[in-house]
N, C-alpha and C positions, 0 to 999 in steps of 0.2 A: 389140736394140731391141724394146720392147714394142709390142703391137698398139695402134692408136689407140684412145683412150678416148672414148666418145660423150659429148657435152655437149648432150643434147637439150633441156635446160631453159634454155639460153641464149637471149637475145633479140637481135634485130637492130636496132641503133640506130646506123647508120653515121655519122650527122651529129652525134653527141654527143662526138666525140673532142676532146681538148684539144690545143692547139698545143704543149704541153710534155709529152713522153712520161712517163707515170706519173701525171700530175696531171689530175684531173677536177673539175668544179664541183659534182658530186653523186655519191652512191654508185652504183656500177654492178653490185655483187653484193648480192643481196637478203639472204641469210642465210648464216651460217657455222656449221658443226657442228664443234665443237672438243672432242673426247672425248665426255663426257656432256652437254655444254652446247650450246645452240643460241641464237644471238642475231643481231641485225641489225648490219650494218656502219654506220659513221658517215661515212666518206669514200670517194671513188672511187679505184680503182687500175687504170689501164690496163695496167700492166706485167704483170699476170697473163695478158694476151692478146698475140698476135703483132700488131705494128703494121701488118703487111701484110694482115691479115685484116680487110677493111673491113666485113664482116658480123658480126664478133665471134661467129663460129659455134662456137668451141671455145677451150679454154685454149691458151696459147701452144705448149706442147710437143706437144699433140695436133695442132694445126694444122701444126706443122713436120713431124711424122711423116706427115701426110696429103700434104703437098707433096712430101716425099721419095719417097713411093710413087706419086704422080701429079703430075708437074711442071707439067701443064697447068691444075691447079686454080686457082692464083693468077691466071693470065691470064683464065680463065673468069669468076672473081668480079669482076675489074676490069671486064671487058666488060659483065657484067650490071649492075653499079653505074652504069656510064657510060650505059647505055641507059635507066636510070630517071631520070637527071638531066636537067632542062630544058636546052636548048641554050644559053640565055642565061646560065645559071649554071654555072660550071665545077665539076666534081666536086671535092670536098674531098680534099686529099691527107692520107693518114694521118700522124699524128705519127711522127717518126723517133727512134730511139734514138741516143745518142751514139756507139755502136759498132754493128757489124753484129750482127743478131740471129741469123744463121745458126748460129753456134757456141754461142749462149747459151740459146735458147728451150727446148731440150730438157732443160736441167739441172734444171728444176722438177718433173720427173716423179716419181711415187711410187717408181719403181724406179731412178731415176737415182742414179749413184754418184760423179759428178764434175761440175765446173762452176765458174765463177768469176764471181760477180756481186756487186754492191754497191749502196750507196745514198749519197746526199749529203744532209746535213741542211740545211734552210733556216731552221728556228727550233726552239727548244725547245718541245715541246708535251706537254700532259698530257691524259689522257682525261677525259671527263665522267662523273661517277658515275652509274650506272644500277642499277636493281634487276634483277639477273640470277641470282637464287638458284635459280629453277626450272630443271629440265633438260628439254630437248626440248619446251618449251611453244610455243604459238603467239604470235608476237611481230609486232606491226604495224611495218613498216619506217618509220624516220624518219631525217632527216638530222641533222647535228650540232646544228642549231638547234631540233630537235624538231618540224620540219614533216613531215607525212605525205608519202610518196613514191608516185607512180603506178607500178603494176606494170610498165607498158610501158616504163619508163625504165631497167629493169635489163637488163644483158647476160647475167646468169647468176642463176638462182633460188637455187641452193644450192651452196656450196663446202665440201668436207670437208677438214679440216686435221688432221694428226697432232698430238696434244697432247704429243708427246715431241720430234719433230724438225722439225715445221712443213712437211713435205712435204704435197702436196695433190692432190686429184682431184675429179671430179664423180660418182664411182662409190662408193656407200655400201658395197657388198660389198668393193670393193678396199681401201678405207681400213680396214675391219674386219680384213682379212687382214694388211695392212701393220702395224697397231698391235700385233697379236699377235707379229709377227716383228721389230719395230723394235729395232735394236741399242741404242737409248737408253731402251727400256722396261725399266728396272731399278729396284729399290727406292730406290736413291740415284743421282743423276746421275753420269755418268762423263766427260762432255765437259768440256774446259777444266781450269782449276786452281781449287781451293777457296781462297777468300779470307776467308770468314766462316762460322763455324758455332758456334752456341750450342745445347748439348744441351737447354737448357730452353726453347728457342724453336722454333716450327714452321717457321722459315725459314732458308735458307742462301743464300750468294751465290757464284757461280763466274764466273771470267773466261774468256771465249772469244775467242781472237785471230782476227781476220778472215782473215789470210793462211794460217792453219793449218786452219781449218774453214770454207772459203769457201761450200760448199753450205748448211750449217746456217745460217750467218749471212745468206746471201742470202734463204733462205726465211723466216727470222725477220724480216728487213726488209720483205719483201713483205707478211707478215701484219700487222706493226705499222703499215704505211701505211694499212690499212683503218680505223685508229682515231687517226691522226695527221694533222693539217692541215699543208700546206706541206712535204710530204716528197717528195723526188724519188728515183727508183730508177735506179741506174747499174750498171756492171759492173766495179767495182774497189773492193774493201773491204779491201785490204791494210793501209791505214793507220788502221784503226779497231779498237778493242777493245770487246767487248760484255760487260756485267756483268749476269748473269741471276739474278733472284730465283727460287729454287725453294722451294715451300712444300708443307706437308702438306695434301692435299685430302681432307677428311672424306667428301665424296661419292663418292670412289673407293676408300675404305678401310673400307667397311661390314663386311667380313669379316676385318679385321685382328685379330691375336691380342691379346686384352685383357691377357694376362699379360706382354707385352713392356713395357719401360720407355717413358716418353713419347717419341714421335717416333722410336723406335729401330726400324730395319728397316721403316719404313713407306714408302708410295709418295709420292715427292715429284714435283711437276709444275712446269714453268716458268709463272710467274704474271705476270711483267713483266720489263722490262730497261731499262737505259740504256746509251748508247754514248759513247765518248770518242775523240776524234781524237788519234792518237799524235803526228803532226807537224803542229801547228796554227800558223798565223801569229800567232794570239792565244794566247800562252803561258799566260795566266791562265784559260783556259777549262777547267773540270774536268768538263764534261758537254755533249754535243752534242744528244741528244734523250732523252726519258724516256717510257715507256709502261707502264701497268698494264692487263692484259687485262680485258675487261668482266666475266667471271664472278668475278673476284677483287678487284673494287672494294670500297671501304669497309673495308679491312683495314689502312690506314695504310702500305701498301707504298710509296707515293710518298715519304712522309717517311723511310722506312727507306733508300731508294735515294739520296735527296738527302743525308742524313746520312753515308751511306757514301762518297759522292762527295767530300765534304769531308775525310774521314779519308784517303781515297786520295790526295787532293791534298797532304796533309802530307808524304807520302813521295815526291812527284813533284818533281823539280828545277824551280824557278821558279814554284811554285804555293803559296807560303805564304799569299798572298791570292788567292783564286780565286772563280769562280762559273760559272753556266751561260752558254752561248753566246747572244748577243743577235742579232736581236730575239726577245723572248719572245712566244709566242702568247698569246692571251687566257687560255686554260686554264692554260698554263704559268706565266703571271704570277701568277695567283691562288694556285697551289700554292706557288710560291716566297715570295710575300709572306706567306702563312700561316706558313710555316716560319721565315722570317727574323724575323717579328714576335714569335713565341713565344720564340725564342732571345734576341732583344734585350731583351724585357720582363723576362726572368729575369736577364740580365746586368746591366741597369741597376738593377734593384731590389736585387740582391745586392752590387753593387760601387760604385755611385755614390750620393752623398748630396746633399741640397740645399746649394747654395753651392759645390760642387766645380767646378773648371774642368778640362775635358778636351777632346780633339780627336777628329775622325773617325778619325785614325790610331790613337788609343788603342783605339777600339772595333774597328777592323780587326785590330789585333794580338791582341786578346782572342778574337775570333771566327774569324778566318781569312777573313771576308767581304771582298769588294772594297769600296772606299770608296763607289763610285757605287751599289752595291747597298744599303749602309747608309743613304745619303741618301734613296734611293728609298723604303725601308721607313719611315724616320722621318717622311717627308712623308706617306706613306700613313696612318700612325698619327696624324697631326696633332700631332706632339710638338715641332715646331720653330717658333720665333717670333723675328723680328728686331726689336730695339729701335731707338730713335731714333738711336743711335750706330752702328748697323750691326752690332752684336754679335748673334750667334745664340744663343738660349737654349733649353734643353730643358725642356719643361713637364711636370714630374712629375705634376701634377694631371691632365693629359690622359692620361698613361700609366695612372693608376688607373682613369679613366673607360673607356679602351679595353679594359682587362682585364675590367672588369665586363660591358661590352657584348658581348664576345666569349667570355665564360666561360673566361677564362684565369687560372690561379693563378700569378702571377709568382714566388711563393716556392718553387714546385716545378718542377724542370726534368725534364720527361718525355722519355724517349728510347726509340726502338725498337731502338737499337743498343747492344750490350754491347761496349765497346771492348776488353775483356780477351779477347774471342774472335776478334779480328781476326788474320788470317794474312798481313799485307802488310808 
């Protein structure tokens, strides 16, 4: 076991805990250093800390190591907290994890080699686009709504995360040493199974199964929670698959051999992911959550993953008509409506003419979208109108207007995915 890692930059805000472990009403980590990038977090994640550490004095695995070396530490902290609490107001009990943290808190260590942790999805959520092209710049912390945050509200000033395996620490020197020796620091990713690769594209997609790579997936979920709303962290990911987009990062390839073919033997980094529940009660769910990491926004990776999720559903039993898990978060709803609208505008323009009669089932068969998702999209585009007889008509004039307003060419179907390069 490694020596405890100091977390001297953490703040003490013992009264800010949420009653649901892992969920907070505001960010509790000020900044994240992810490879060569530094950026603010958007949401809080209490699961990086031990729920028994009422002072949030260190990361969870650090605190666990300290308690292991000094069993009286926890009792002293509780006593000190109780003495500061007015007698008429009971001390707030820290939120509890669904299972014991004794066997799980240490798995997050930079040097940890085993562990079994997981997450549960509450809603599909997509990250908010931000400008994060600069590296290691000074960024003023804001919450997901763009409101500035007080420095005193943070439990930790800076979290260093490996941009290959998502292990983390508060020690800059330690993360530098780890990145150099990380087993996933290879020109091309080695974890999981390759499902998509286009030699003319800077992106590829790999499937990582939760029960086979539990530590990697746990750290991925913890990191993703910093940029996803309504996400809960648990300790069982056996029934989830993770589909990770790896991309060519030009900021990390400044010394790449110019004589090599495009994207050949270059350094690929994880840029985003989506998850899918293997045994879901709702068999038509093709996606549980989706996240694009802040430095890699504005590359249309969300559309790439959504499109891939529908292709994956085509070879999944019972998912000929599928869609994301509901309820959608506000950002997730915007992302999906944008994707559905473009697909439907092209399909309607190419296949349907004025005076034709068709049903929602027909559109569902052509797209693979669920009927309720199609209705939601057509209403969003304001294309439906009910006449005096109760018949619903599709307003093609409104479609043309919507395409002009949203700068969409319905005669061209743009796709981030080359279906000939799928390996599913």
